[in-house]
N, CA and C atoms as an extended XYZ file, in Angstrom:
585
Properties=species:S:1:pos:R:3:atomname:S:1:resname:S:1:resid:I:1 pbc="F F F"
N        13.719      -48.302       15.021 N   MET     1
C        14.195      -47.215       14.483 CA  MET     1
C        15.017      -46.446       15.660 C   MET     1
N        16.131      -45.756       15.246 N   ASN     2
C        16.793      -45.263       16.383 CA  ASN     2
C        16.154      -43.873       16.817 C   ASN     2
N        16.746      -43.376       17.825 N   ARG     3
C        16.207      -42.283       18.584 CA  ARG     3
C        16.607      -40.951       17.738 C   ARG     3
N        17.843      -40.999       17.217 N   SER     4
C        18.208      -39.655       16.288 CA  SER     4
C        17.088      -39.616       14.765 C   SER     4
N        16.861      -40.757       14.251 N   SER     5
C        16.048      -40.652       13.225 CA  SER     5
C        14.589      -40.191       13.621 C   SER     5
N        14.115      -40.682       14.643 N   ALA     6
C        12.710      -40.275       15.063 CA  ALA     6
C        12.744      -38.886       15.387 C   ALA     6
N        13.937      -38.387       16.103 N   ASN     7
C        13.995      -36.848       16.313 CA  ASN     7
C        13.971      -36.195       14.986 C   ASN     7
N        14.880      -36.551       14.065 N   SER     8
C        14.941      -35.913       12.909 CA  SER     8
C        13.490      -35.528       11.989 C   SER     8
N        12.658      -36.864       12.031 N   ARG     9
C        11.543      -36.942       11.580 CA  ARG     9
C        10.366      -35.924       12.297 C   ARG     9
N        10.490      -35.937       13.636 N   LEU    10
C         9.742      -34.923       14.220 CA  LEU    10
C        10.124      -33.483       14.022 C   LEU    10
N        11.463      -33.094       14.039 N   ASP    11
C        11.840      -31.923       13.561 CA  ASP    11
C        11.254      -31.465       12.172 C   ASP    11
N        11.379      -32.326       11.474 N   SER    12
C        11.053      -32.005       10.136 CA  SER    12
C         9.650      -31.995        9.827 C   SER    12
N         8.835      -32.540       10.640 N   ALA    13
C         7.370      -32.392       10.589 CA  ALA    13
C         6.895      -31.114       11.233 C   ALA    13
N         7.776      -30.631       12.196 N   ALA    14
C         7.494      -29.407       13.035 CA  ALA    14
C         7.649      -28.040       12.163 C   ALA    14
N         8.577      -28.190       11.146 N   VAL    15
C         8.968      -27.197       10.516 CA  VAL    15
C         7.833      -26.787        9.252 C   VAL    15
N         7.322      -25.762        9.056 N   PRO    16
C         6.457      -25.650        8.166 CA  PRO    16
C         6.963      -25.655        6.874 C   PRO    16
N         6.216      -26.079        5.835 N   ARG    17
C         6.869      -25.979        4.509 CA  ARG    17
C         6.890      -24.683        4.258 C   ARG    17
N         8.024      -24.242        3.191 N   PRO    18
C         8.058      -22.808        2.775 CA  PRO    18
C         7.192      -22.637        1.839 C   PRO    18
N         6.685      -21.330        1.926 N   ARG    19
C         5.558      -20.751        1.110 CA  ARG    19
C         6.452      -20.387       -0.387 C   ARG    19
N         5.609      -20.132       -0.994 N   GLU    20
C         6.015      -19.726       -2.573 CA  GLU    20
C         6.797      -18.373       -2.156 C   GLU    20
N         7.977      -18.278       -2.653 N   PRO    21
C         8.862      -17.135       -2.470 CA  PRO    21
C         8.110      -15.831       -2.894 C   PRO    21
N         8.242      -14.957       -2.084 N   PHE    22
C         7.699      -13.311       -2.473 CA  PHE    22
C         7.951      -13.044       -3.572 C   PHE    22
N         9.167      -13.224       -4.266 N   LEU    23
C         9.394      -12.802       -5.569 CA  LEU    23
C         8.501      -13.367       -6.664 C   LEU    23
N         8.448      -14.581       -6.170 N   ALA    24
C         7.592      -15.573       -7.481 CA  ALA    24
C         6.038      -15.028       -7.302 C   ALA    24
N         5.667      -14.620       -6.115 N   ARG    25
C         4.086      -14.129       -6.054 CA  ARG    25
C         4.089      -12.726       -6.897 C   ARG    25
N         5.108      -11.897       -6.734 N   ILE    26
C         5.176      -10.572       -7.554 CA  ILE    26
C         5.147      -10.908       -9.035 C   ILE    26
N         5.982      -11.912       -9.198 N   ARG    27
C         5.956      -12.353      -10.732 CA  ARG    27
C         4.528      -12.883      -11.401 C   ARG    27
N         3.840      -13.538      -10.464 N   ASP    28
C         2.491      -13.867      -10.812 CA  ASP    28
C         1.544      -12.883      -10.926 C   ASP    28
N         1.679      -12.016      -10.081 N   VAL    29
C         0.623      -10.852      -10.035 CA  VAL    29
C         0.645       -9.856      -11.131 C   VAL    29
N         2.167       -9.476      -11.289 N   THR    30
C         2.495       -8.433      -12.223 CA  THR    30
C         2.674       -9.034      -13.709 C   THR    30
N         3.328      -10.135      -13.686 N   GLY    31
C         3.898      -10.619      -15.087 CA  GLY    31
C         5.208      -10.234      -15.323 C   GLY    31
N         5.658       -9.471      -14.243 N   LEU    32
C         6.941       -8.742      -14.656 CA  LEU    32
C         8.087       -9.595      -13.628 C   LEU    32
N         9.408       -9.306      -14.215 N   ASP    33
C        10.441       -9.980      -13.499 CA  ASP    33
C        11.357       -9.022      -13.220 C   ASP    33
N        11.427       -8.705      -11.659 N   PRO    34
C        12.083       -7.665      -11.144 CA  PRO    34
C        13.850       -8.100      -11.164 C   PRO    34
N        14.092       -9.246      -11.767 N   ALA    35
C        15.400       -9.317      -12.108 CA  ALA    35
C        15.957       -8.321      -13.228 C   ALA    35
N        14.797       -8.005      -14.095 N   ARG    36
C        15.218       -7.045      -15.140 CA  ARG    36
C        15.723       -5.588      -14.772 C   ARG    36
N        15.432       -5.287      -13.637 N   CYS    37
C        16.165       -4.026      -13.131 CA  CYS    37
C        17.567       -4.172      -12.734 C   CYS    37
N        18.254       -3.615      -13.220 N   TYR    38
C        19.873       -3.496      -13.123 CA  TYR    38
C        20.310       -2.315      -12.178 C   TYR    38
N        19.655       -1.508      -11.409 N   GLN    39
C        20.081       -0.774      -10.379 CA  GLN    39
C        20.527        0.580      -10.969 C   GLN    39
N        19.899        1.151      -12.120 N   CYS    40
C        20.770        2.451      -12.618 CA  CYS    40
C        20.340        3.408      -11.857 C   CYS    40
N        19.065        3.461      -10.921 N   GLY    41
C        18.752        4.733      -10.029 CA  GLY    41
C        17.827        5.524      -10.994 C   GLY    41
N        17.480        5.638      -12.194 N   LYS    42
C        16.861        6.698      -12.840 CA  LYS    42
C        15.457        6.810      -12.145 C   LYS    42
N        14.850        5.625      -12.008 N   CYS    43
C        13.469        5.699      -11.312 CA  CYS    43
C        13.621        6.462       -9.971 C   CYS    43
N        14.664        6.573       -9.179 N   SER    44
C        14.734        6.960       -7.840 CA  SER    44
C        15.029        8.399       -8.070 C   SER    44
N        15.984        8.875       -9.025 N   ALA    45
C        16.100       10.142       -9.287 CA  ALA    45
C        15.029       11.013       -9.827 C   ALA    45
N        13.976       10.404      -10.478 N   GLY    46
C        12.784       11.029      -10.916 CA  GLY    46
C        11.487       11.266       -9.920 C   GLY    46
N        11.665       10.572       -8.950 N   CYS    47
C        10.578       10.224       -8.043 CA  CYS    47
C        10.322       11.567       -7.379 C   CYS    47
N         9.202       11.986       -7.190 N   PRO    48
C         8.720       13.096       -6.520 CA  PRO    48
C         8.627       13.072       -5.205 C   PRO    48
N         8.598       11.585       -4.450 N   MET    49
C         8.370       11.284       -3.257 CA  MET    49
C         9.588       10.887       -2.718 C   MET    49
N        10.909       10.850       -3.387 N   ALA    50
C        11.989       10.238       -3.048 CA  ALA    50
C        12.659       10.694       -1.618 C   ALA    50
N        12.409       12.189       -1.685 N   GLY    51
C        13.047       12.907       -0.278 CA  GLY    51
C        12.108       12.415        0.681 C   GLY    51
N        10.928       11.786        0.709 N   GLU    52
C        10.148       11.355        1.875 CA  GLU    52
C        10.482        9.846        2.171 C   GLU    52
N        10.987        9.232        1.425 N   MET    53
C        10.973        7.618        1.460 CA  MET    53
C        12.480        7.280        2.086 C   MET    53
N        12.291        6.236        3.033 N   ASP    54
C        13.692        5.767        3.574 CA  ASP    54
C        14.386        4.783        2.616 C   ASP    54
N        13.457        4.277        1.707 N   LEU    55
C        14.093        3.218        0.642 CA  LEU    55
C        13.589        3.904       -0.406 C   LEU    55
N        14.344        4.242       -1.548 N   LYS    56
C        14.096        4.562       -2.706 CA  LYS    56
C        13.740        3.473       -3.642 C   LYS    56
N        12.990        3.949       -4.805 N   THR    57
C        12.237        2.899       -5.607 CA  THR    57
C        13.260        1.848       -6.154 C   THR    57
N        14.710        2.034       -6.540 N   HIS    58
C        15.156        1.171       -6.885 CA  HIS    58
C        15.762        0.345       -5.760 C   HIS    58
N        15.930        0.806       -4.570 N   GLU    59
C        16.186        0.068       -3.427 CA  GLU    59
C        14.955       -0.869       -3.008 C   GLU    59
N        13.778       -0.460       -3.360 N   ILE    60
C        12.666       -1.375       -3.056 CA  ILE    60
C        12.663       -2.660       -4.067 C   ILE    60
N        13.123       -2.364       -5.239 N   ILE    61
C        13.066       -3.414       -6.252 CA  ILE    61
C        14.378       -4.330       -5.788 C   ILE    61
N        15.417       -3.655       -5.366 N   ARG    62
C        16.749       -4.601       -4.933 CA  ARG    62
C        16.254       -5.500       -3.825 C   ARG    62
N        15.818       -4.772       -2.779 N   LEU    63
C        15.208       -5.770       -1.715 CA  LEU    63
C        14.386       -6.779       -2.228 C   LEU    63
N        13.626       -6.466       -3.222 N   LEU    64
C        12.584       -7.475       -3.525 CA  LEU    64
C        13.487       -8.843       -4.244 C   LEU    64
N        14.482       -8.373       -4.951 N   GLN    65
C        15.367       -9.415       -5.832 CA  GLN    65
C        16.175      -10.182       -4.832 C   GLN    65
N        16.562       -9.501       -3.670 N   LEU    66
C        17.219      -10.499       -2.676 CA  LEU    66
C        16.236      -11.049       -1.523 C   LEU    66
N        14.927      -10.984       -2.249 N   GLU    67
C        13.987      -11.694       -1.080 CA  GLU    67
C        13.839      -10.993        0.402 C   GLU    67
N        14.448       -9.982        0.639 N   ASN    68
C        14.455       -9.370        1.981 CA  ASN    68
C        12.989       -8.735        2.375 C   ASN    68
N        12.180       -9.740        2.704 N   THR    69
C        10.901       -9.365        2.580 CA  THR    69
C        10.645       -8.658        3.929 C   THR    69
N        11.290       -9.040        4.988 N   GLU    70
C        11.049       -8.177        6.195 CA  GLU    70
C        11.331       -6.846        6.353 C   GLU    70
N        12.759       -6.455        5.637 N   ARG    71
C        12.969       -4.986        5.502 CA  ARG    71
C        12.384       -4.304        4.512 C   ARG    71
N        11.512       -5.020        3.582 N   LEU    72
C        10.905       -4.281        2.466 CA  LEU    72
C         9.601       -3.950        3.108 C   LEU    72
N         8.919       -4.735        3.772 N   LEU    73
C         7.638       -4.506        4.300 CA  LEU    73
C         7.652       -3.707        5.441 C   LEU    73
N         8.816       -3.672        6.465 N   SER    74
C         8.763       -2.920        7.286 CA  SER    74
C         9.134       -1.338        7.347 C   SER    74
N         9.476       -1.013        5.906 N   SER    75
C         9.377        0.386        5.603 CA  SER    75
C         8.088        0.991        4.903 C   SER    75
N         7.796        2.120        5.173 N   GLU    76
C         6.773        2.767        4.884 CA  GLU    76
C         6.783        3.010        3.356 C   GLU    76
N         7.916        2.987        2.775 N   SER    77
C         8.009        3.595        1.390 CA  SER    77
C         7.017        3.115        0.437 C   SER    77
N         6.728        1.878        0.357 N   ILE    78
C         5.692        1.323       -0.597 CA  ILE    78
C         4.389        2.069       -0.598 C   ILE    78
N         4.181        2.705        0.590 N   TRP    79
C         2.780        3.424        1.021 CA  TRP    79
C         3.041        4.767        0.457 C   TRP    79
N         4.090        5.402        0.401 N   MET    80
C         4.329        6.770        0.153 CA  MET    80
C         4.320        6.911       -1.527 C   MET    80
N         4.478        5.802       -2.218 N   CYS    81
C         4.585        6.054       -3.500 CA  CYS    81
C         3.113        6.593       -4.166 C   CYS    81
N         3.120        7.567       -4.988 N   LEU    82
C         2.051        8.240       -5.342 CA  LEU    82
C         1.484        7.742       -6.533 C   LEU    82
N         2.030        6.664       -7.217 N   THR    83
C         1.557        6.085       -8.389 CA  THR    83
C         1.501        6.819       -9.601 C   THR    83
N         2.471        7.791       -9.669 N   CYS    84
C         2.594        8.816      -10.914 CA  CYS    84
C         3.071        8.194      -11.947 C   CYS    84
N         3.700        6.851      -11.680 N   GLU    85
C         4.700        6.253      -12.682 CA  GLU    85
C         5.786        7.017      -13.667 C   GLU    85
N         6.104        7.939      -13.011 N   THR    86
C         7.381        8.591      -13.196 CA  THR    86
C         8.531        7.598      -13.377 C   THR    86
N         8.747        6.784      -12.446 N   CYS    87
C         9.625        5.699      -12.280 CA  CYS    87
C         9.698        4.850      -13.579 C   CYS    87
N         8.512        4.557      -13.784 N   THR    88
C         8.073        3.464      -15.116 CA  THR    88
C         8.482        4.232      -16.430 C   THR    88
N         8.169        5.531      -16.405 N   THR    89
C         8.596        6.283      -17.705 CA  THR    89
C         9.931        6.567      -17.794 C   THR    89
N        10.691        6.628      -16.611 N   ARG    90
C        11.996        6.783      -16.930 CA  ARG    90
C        13.057        5.731      -17.122 C   ARG    90
N        12.319        4.452      -16.704 N   CYS    91
C        13.251        3.200      -16.813 CA  CYS    91
C        13.692        2.943      -18.115 C   CYS    91
N        14.998        2.826      -18.354 N   PRO    92
C        15.555        2.382      -19.503 CA  PRO    92
C        15.384        1.409      -20.087 C   PRO    92
N        15.289        0.340      -19.209 N   ASN    93
C        14.885       -1.152      -19.357 CA  ASN    93
C        13.552       -1.433      -19.712 C   ASN    93
N        12.732       -0.510      -19.688 N   LEU    94
C        11.225       -0.517      -19.883 CA  LEU    94
C        10.818       -1.601      -18.754 C   LEU    94
N        11.016       -1.476      -17.573 N   PHE    95
C        10.428       -2.289      -16.553 CA  PHE    95
C         9.342       -1.241      -15.730 C   PHE    95
N         8.823       -1.889      -15.083 N   ASP    96
C         7.379       -1.254      -14.558 CA  ASP    96
C         7.453       -1.100      -12.822 C   ASP    96
N         8.468       -0.302      -12.409 N   PRO    97
C         8.216       -0.091      -10.664 CA  PRO    97
C         7.061       -0.007      -10.329 C   PRO    97
N         6.456        0.939      -10.898 N   ALA    98
C         5.073        1.192      -10.226 CA  ALA    98
C         4.172        0.181      -10.024 C   ALA    98
N         4.118       -0.760      -10.986 N   ALA    99
C         3.294       -1.864      -10.908 CA  ALA    99
C         3.771       -2.914       -9.833 C   ALA    99
N         5.125       -2.882       -9.732 N   ILE   100
C         5.671       -3.748       -8.699 CA  ILE   100
C         5.105       -3.263       -7.313 C   ILE   100
N         5.412       -1.861       -7.007 N   ILE   101
C         4.980       -1.372       -5.755 CA  ILE   101
C         3.439       -1.581       -5.407 C   ILE   101
N         2.657       -1.580       -6.542 N   ASP   102
C         1.357       -1.898       -6.349 CA  ASP   102
C         1.084       -3.014       -5.867 C   ASP   102
N         1.604       -4.009       -6.611 N   ALA   103
C         1.604       -5.570       -6.191 CA  ALA   103
C         2.094       -5.790       -4.757 C   ALA   103
N         3.116       -4.916       -4.143 N   LEU   104
C         3.414       -5.034       -2.950 CA  LEU   104
C         2.513       -4.677       -2.073 C   LEU   104
N         1.964       -3.509       -2.391 N   ARG   105
C         0.937       -2.912       -1.302 CA  ARG   105
C        -0.270       -4.069       -1.515 C   ARG   105
N        -0.828       -4.784       -2.648 N   GLU   106
C        -1.888       -5.520       -2.615 CA  GLU   106
C        -1.642       -6.905       -1.742 C   GLU   106
N        -0.502       -7.341       -2.006 N   ILE   107
C        -0.044       -8.675       -1.056 CA  ILE   107
C         0.331       -8.485        0.411 C   ILE   107
N         0.755       -7.078        0.523 N   THR   108
C         0.738       -6.613        2.098 CA  THR   108
C        -0.339       -6.634        2.688 C   THR   108
N        -1.474       -5.890        1.967 N   LEU   109
C        -2.830       -5.814        2.551 CA  LEU   109
C        -3.401       -6.885        3.042 C   LEU   109
N        -3.333       -8.059        1.839 N   LYS   110
C        -3.714       -9.303        2.055 CA  LYS   110
C        -3.356      -10.319        3.115 C   LYS   110
N        -1.866      -10.281        3.125 N   GLU   111
C        -1.145      -11.472        3.594 CA  GLU   111
C        -0.551      -10.947        4.909 C   GLU   111
N         0.045       -9.767        4.943 N   HIS   112
C         0.583       -9.206        6.258 CA  HIS   112
C         0.062       -7.792        6.539 C   HIS   112
N        -1.350       -7.743        7.085 N   PRO   113
C        -1.858       -6.560        7.211 CA  PRO   113
C        -1.311       -5.868        8.508 C   PRO   113
N        -0.523       -6.652        9.496 N   GLY   114
C         0.350       -5.952       10.445 CA  GLY   114
C         1.327       -5.051       10.094 C   GLY   114
N         1.873       -5.187        8.841 N   PHE   115
C         2.748       -4.264        8.393 CA  PHE   115
C         2.449       -3.046        7.673 C   PHE   115
N         1.088       -2.895        7.567 N   VAL   116
C         0.347       -1.817        6.774 CA  VAL   116
C         0.513       -0.704        7.993 C   VAL   116
N         1.177        0.508        8.004 N   PRO   117
C         1.012        1.573        9.057 CA  PRO   117
C        -0.508        2.004        9.351 C   PRO   117
N        -0.665        2.145       10.617 N   ARG   118
C        -2.136        2.462       11.110 CA  ARG   118
C        -2.488        3.678       10.462 C   ARG   118
N        -1.688        4.746       10.457 N   ARG   119
C        -2.249        6.065        9.775 CA  ARG   119
C        -2.718        5.825        8.403 C   ARG   119
N        -1.811        5.168        7.614 N   ILE   120
C        -2.190        4.988        6.306 CA  ILE   120
C        -3.420        3.945        5.951 C   ILE   120
N        -3.576        2.851        6.719 N   ALA   121
C        -4.748        1.994        6.722 CA  ALA   121
C        -5.891        3.001        7.041 C   ALA   121
N        -5.655        3.796        8.228 N   ALA   122
C        -6.898        4.692        8.535 CA  ALA   122
C        -7.400        5.314        7.285 C   ALA   122
N        -6.253        6.212        6.659 N   PHE   123
C        -6.776        6.993        5.431 CA  PHE   123
C        -7.382        6.364        4.430 C   PHE   123
N        -6.738        5.228        4.308 N   HIS   124
C        -7.305        4.375        3.056 CA  HIS   124
C        -8.745        4.068        3.266 C   HIS   124
N        -9.147        3.637        4.651 N   SER   125
C       -10.465        3.258        4.777 CA  SER   125
C       -11.342        4.507        4.762 C   SER   125
N       -10.878        5.565        5.391 N   ALA   126
C       -11.649        6.549        5.477 CA  ALA   126
C       -12.059        7.266        4.014 C   ALA   126
N       -10.920        7.166        3.316 N   PHE   127
C       -11.282        7.708        1.751 CA  PHE   127
C       -12.084        6.942        1.269 C   PHE   127
N       -12.219        5.615        1.102 N   LEU   128
C       -12.992        4.504        0.372 CA  LEU   128
C       -14.381        4.785        1.075 C   LEU   128
N       -14.546        4.909        2.229 N   ASP   129
C       -15.887        5.167        2.967 CA  ASP   129
C       -16.505        6.393        2.257 C   ASP   129
N       -15.763        7.609        2.192 N   GLN   130
C       -16.355        8.824        1.614 CA  GLN   130
C       -16.647        8.381        0.140 C   GLN   130
N       -15.999        7.823       -0.638 N   ILE   131
C       -16.320        7.793       -2.002 CA  ILE   131
C       -17.640        6.920       -2.228 C   ILE   131
N       -17.611        5.714       -1.504 N   SER   132
C       -18.960        4.898       -1.581 CA  SER   132
C       -20.083        5.257       -0.838 C   SER   132
N       -19.698        6.315       -0.019 N   THR   133
C       -21.211        6.930        0.614 CA  THR   133
C       -21.587        8.194       -0.188 C   THR   133
N       -20.769        8.914       -0.584 N   HIS   134
C       -21.143       10.117       -1.401 CA  HIS   134
C       -20.699       10.176       -2.987 C   HIS   134
N       -20.044        9.377       -3.423 N   GLY   135
C       -19.502        9.493       -4.669 CA  GLY   135
C       -18.314       10.291       -4.996 C   GLY   135
N       -18.126       11.016       -3.945 N   ARG   136
C       -16.795       11.894       -3.964 CA  ARG   136
C       -16.321       12.291       -2.593 C   ARG   136
N       -15.175       12.928       -2.397 N   VAL   137
C       -14.635       13.029       -1.244 CA  VAL   137
C       -15.626       14.257       -0.507 C   VAL   137
N       -16.033       13.968        0.952 N   PHE   138
C       -16.627       15.066        1.629 CA  PHE   138
C       -15.427       15.147        2.772 C   PHE   138
N       -14.668       16.438        2.379 N   GLU   139
C       -13.469       16.803        3.244 CA  GLU   139
C       -13.625       16.557        4.816 C   GLU   139
N       -14.855       17.075        5.370 N   PHE   140
C       -15.025       17.183        6.724 CA  PHE   140
C       -15.176       15.757        7.304 C   PHE   140
N       -16.075       14.929        6.655 N   GLY   141
C       -16.280       13.549        7.019 CA  GLY   141
C       -14.947       12.859        6.910 C   GLY   141
N       -14.188       13.074        5.951 N   LEU   142
C       -12.768       12.406        5.662 CA  LEU   142
C       -11.922       12.656        6.798 C   LEU   142
N       -11.790       13.861        7.271 N   VAL   143
C       -10.941       14.268        8.320 CA  VAL   143
C       -11.169       13.588        9.479 C   VAL   143
N       -12.806       13.784        9.760 N   ALA   144
C       -13.214       13.112       10.950 CA  ALA   144
C       -13.151       11.572       11.202 C   ALA   144
N       -13.305       10.877       10.157 N   SER   145
C       -13.008        9.546       10.224 CA  SER   145
C       -11.732        9.018       10.168 C   SER   145
N       -10.759        9.809        9.627 N   TYR   146
C        -9.552        9.671        9.752 CA  TYR   146
C        -9.079        9.873       10.875 C   TYR   146
N        -9.380       10.757       11.820 N   LYS   147
C        -8.980       11.187       13.121 CA  LYS   147
C        -9.451        9.973       14.009 C   LYS   147
N       -10.740        9.579       13.919 N   LEU   148
C       -10.834        8.670       14.883 CA  LEU   148
C       -10.204        7.380       14.604 C   LEU   148
N       -10.116        6.902       13.484 N   ARG   149
C        -9.422        5.911       12.997 CA  ARG   149
C        -8.032        5.506       13.468 C   ARG   149
N        -7.454        6.829       13.053 N   SER   150
C        -5.789        6.737       13.533 CA  SER   150
C        -5.498        7.208       14.799 C   SER   150
N        -6.342        7.713       15.553 N   GLY   151
C        -6.230        8.065       17.056 CA  GLY   151
C        -5.575        9.267       17.329 C   GLY   151
N        -5.237       10.121       15.845 N   ALA   152
C        -4.588       11.280       16.087 CA  ALA   152
C        -5.809       12.539       15.998 C   ALA   152
N        -6.452       12.477       17.133 N   LEU   153
C        -7.509       13.455       17.291 CA  LEU   153
C        -7.371       14.820       17.200 C   LEU   153
N        -6.229       15.129       17.857 N   PHE   154
C        -6.057       16.767       17.964 CA  PHE   154
C        -4.699       17.250       16.989 C   PHE   154
N        -4.415       16.256       16.352 N   ALA   155
C        -3.314       16.688       15.340 CA  ALA   155
C        -3.858       17.604       14.574 C   ALA   155
N        -3.241       18.744       14.087 N   ASP   156
C        -3.587       19.745       13.171 CA  ASP   156
C        -5.133       20.463       13.362 C   ASP   156
N        -5.354       20.284       14.690 N   VAL   157
C        -6.941       20.980       14.885 CA  VAL   157
C        -6.745       22.458       14.633 C   VAL   157
N        -5.557       23.081       15.038 N   GLU   158
C        -5.704       24.675       14.984 CA  GLU   158
C        -5.817       25.100       13.524 C   GLU   158
N        -5.609       24.169       12.536 N   SER   159
C        -5.721       24.659       10.997 CA  SER   159
C        -7.256       24.633       10.623 C   SER   159
N        -8.220       24.076       11.314 N   VAL   160
C        -9.673       23.912       11.051 CA  VAL   160
C       -10.405       25.287       10.980 C   VAL   160
N       -10.213       26.252       11.784 N   PRO   161
C       -10.814       27.563       11.590 CA  PRO   161
C       -10.484       28.228       10.285 C   PRO   161
N        -9.376       27.988        9.957 N   GLY   162
C        -8.777       28.844        8.642 CA  GLY   162
C        -9.447       27.888        7.416 C   GLY   162
N        -9.394       26.828        7.485 N   MET   163
C        -9.810       25.964        6.382 CA  MET   163
C       -11.446       26.138        6.216 C   MET   163
N       -12.144       26.118        7.313 N   MET   164
C       -13.334       26.412        7.261 CA  MET   164
C       -13.747       27.955        6.688 C   MET   164
N       -13.184       28.857        7.100 N   ALA   165
C       -13.339       30.126        6.640 CA  ALA   165
C       -13.007       30.205        5.124 C   ALA   165
N       -12.210       29.528        4.583 N   ARG   166
C       -11.926       29.441        3.192 CA  ARG   166
C       -12.781       28.630        2.402 C   ARG   166
N       -13.752       28.042        3.227 N   GLY   167
C       -14.585       27.100        2.356 CA  GLY   167
C       -14.038       25.561        2.011 C   GLY   167
N       -12.934       25.265        2.660 N   LYS   168
C       -12.204       24.031        2.546 CA  LYS   168
C       -12.721       22.735        3.204 C   LYS   168
N       -13.424       23.427        4.174 N   LEU   169
C       -14.400       21.947        4.991 CA  LEU   169
C       -15.790       22.395        5.087 C   LEU   169
N       -16.400       22.076        4.186 N   ALA   170
C       -17.956       22.110        3.992 CA  ALA   170
C       -18.628       20.965        5.244 C   ALA   170
N       -19.688       21.697        5.931 N   LEU   171
C       -20.519       20.908        6.785 CA  LEU   171
C       -21.127       19.659        6.290 C   LEU   171
N       -21.786       19.997        5.010 N   ALA   172
C       -22.607       19.132        4.680 CA  ALA   172
C       -22.084       18.369        3.536 C   ALA   172
N       -22.192       17.245        3.150 N   PRO   173
C       -21.878       16.515        1.883 CA  PRO   173
C       -22.534       16.867        0.743 C   PRO   173
N       -21.917       16.787       -0.339 N   LYS   174
C       -22.512       16.712       -1.802 CA  LYS   174
C       -22.501       15.557       -2.217 C   LYS   174
N       -23.637       15.055       -2.862 N   ARG   175
C       -23.784       13.479       -3.440 CA  ARG   175
C       -23.554       13.665       -4.951 C   ARG   175
N       -23.031       12.728       -5.514 N   ILE   176
C       -23.088       12.753       -7.348 CA  ILE   176
C       -24.256       12.148       -7.656 C   ILE   176
N       -24.352       12.399       -8.785 N   LYS   177
C       -25.424       11.713       -9.662 CA  LYS   177
C       -24.962       10.331       -9.912 C   LYS   177
N       -25.666        9.357      -10.001 N   GLY   178
C       -25.392        7.950      -10.446 CA  GLY   178
C       -24.647        7.243       -9.238 C   GLY   178
N       -24.854        7.700       -7.905 N   LEU   179
C       -24.258        6.929       -6.507 CA  LEU   179
C       -24.575        5.476       -6.737 C   LEU   179
N       -25.698        5.189       -7.106 N   ARG   180
C       -26.331        3.674       -7.204 CA  ARG   180
C       -25.256        2.711       -8.041 C   ARG   180
N       -24.691        3.202       -9.084 N   GLU   181
C       -23.870        2.718       -9.989 CA  GLU   181
C       -22.619        2.502       -9.423 C   GLU   181
N       -22.127        3.703       -8.758 N   LEU   182
C       -20.772        3.626       -8.224 CA  LEU   182
C       -20.760        2.598       -7.187 C   LEU   182
N       -21.870        2.432       -6.270 N   ARG   183
C       -21.980        1.359       -5.316 CA  ARG   183
C       -21.780       -0.055       -5.984 C   ARG   183
N       -22.407       -0.043       -6.901 N   ARG   184
C       -22.424       -1.485       -7.871 CA  ARG   184
C       -20.953       -1.651       -8.232 C   ARG   184
N       -19.980       -0.848       -8.267 N   ILE   185
C       -18.593       -1.065       -8.693 CA  ILE   185
C       -17.893       -1.321       -7.406 C   ILE   185
N       -18.254       -0.779       -6.230 N   PHE   186
C       -17.883       -1.197       -4.822 CA  PHE   186
C       -18.146       -2.813       -4.794 C   PHE   186
N       -19.492       -2.953       -4.894 N   ASP   187
C       -19.818       -4.250       -4.488 CA  ASP   187
C       -19.075       -5.449       -5.443 C   ASP   187
N       -18.929       -5.067       -6.708 N   GLY   188
C       -18.346       -5.761       -7.793 CA  GLY   188
C       -17.014       -6.087       -7.352 C   GLY   188
N       -16.400       -5.019       -6.865 N   CYS   189
C       -14.705       -5.375       -6.669 CA  CYS   189
C       -14.736       -6.060       -5.143 C   CYS   189
N       -15.777       -5.997       -4.394 N   ALA   190
C       -15.860       -6.651       -3.091 CA  ALA   190
C       -14.357       -6.106       -2.210 C   ALA   190
N       -14.532       -4.853       -2.179 N   THR   191
C       -13.466       -4.256       -1.689 CA  THR   191
C       -13.024       -4.550       -0.158 C   THR   191
N       -12.049       -4.987        0.164 N   GLU   192
C       -11.965       -5.361        1.483 CA  GLU   192
C       -10.998       -4.217        1.911 C   GLU   192
N       -11.694       -3.581        2.920 N   LYS   193
C       -10.839       -2.342        3.749 CA  LYS   193
C       -10.019       -2.698        4.637 C   LYS   193
N        -8.759       -2.164        4.844 N   PRO   194
C        -7.822       -2.532        5.902 CA  PRO   194
C        -8.485       -2.126        7.210 C   PRO   194
N        -7.955       -2.655        8.171 N   ARG   195
C        -8.497       -2.555        9.614 CA  ARG   195
C        -7.999       -0.994       10.084 C   ARG   195
């Protein structure tokens, strides 16, 4: 065996096998084909969060079509989606961008947790903790948990007295009836909370 063929075998062994393309995983999860989107922009035109997103809905779908995973996941846009499904309702091609964005979030949480913005992961975990503990949101507990997890301890602290005066931040939580049943749902889903 000559030296060049030995080196080429070593090089090919060192290169990891390519994973299933991101686009194929989205198709598997949603049953939708992002190639159906022909970039009319109606989804973005109706999106109530479009002004807050660096990537509009149709741009998210286009990056997915192009397999530009790094640019797609490095944007916070998929986390800004309200899941109001306006984009899906407005689509003239009967496509479902909201389902695609949900799948992008699920895959990112499982496979690329480093791309989840810290403050969004902190809010998500704090919110789920409140629901599983009380059956509803205990606002004071939610804010305290979010602040501790996100590290933004003193951001917006000046608004606390006014919120408490208006009864928006109760000091004691209220629990729902049927909390045991709700906790069984959480256990059944085996919810993995982001870090």
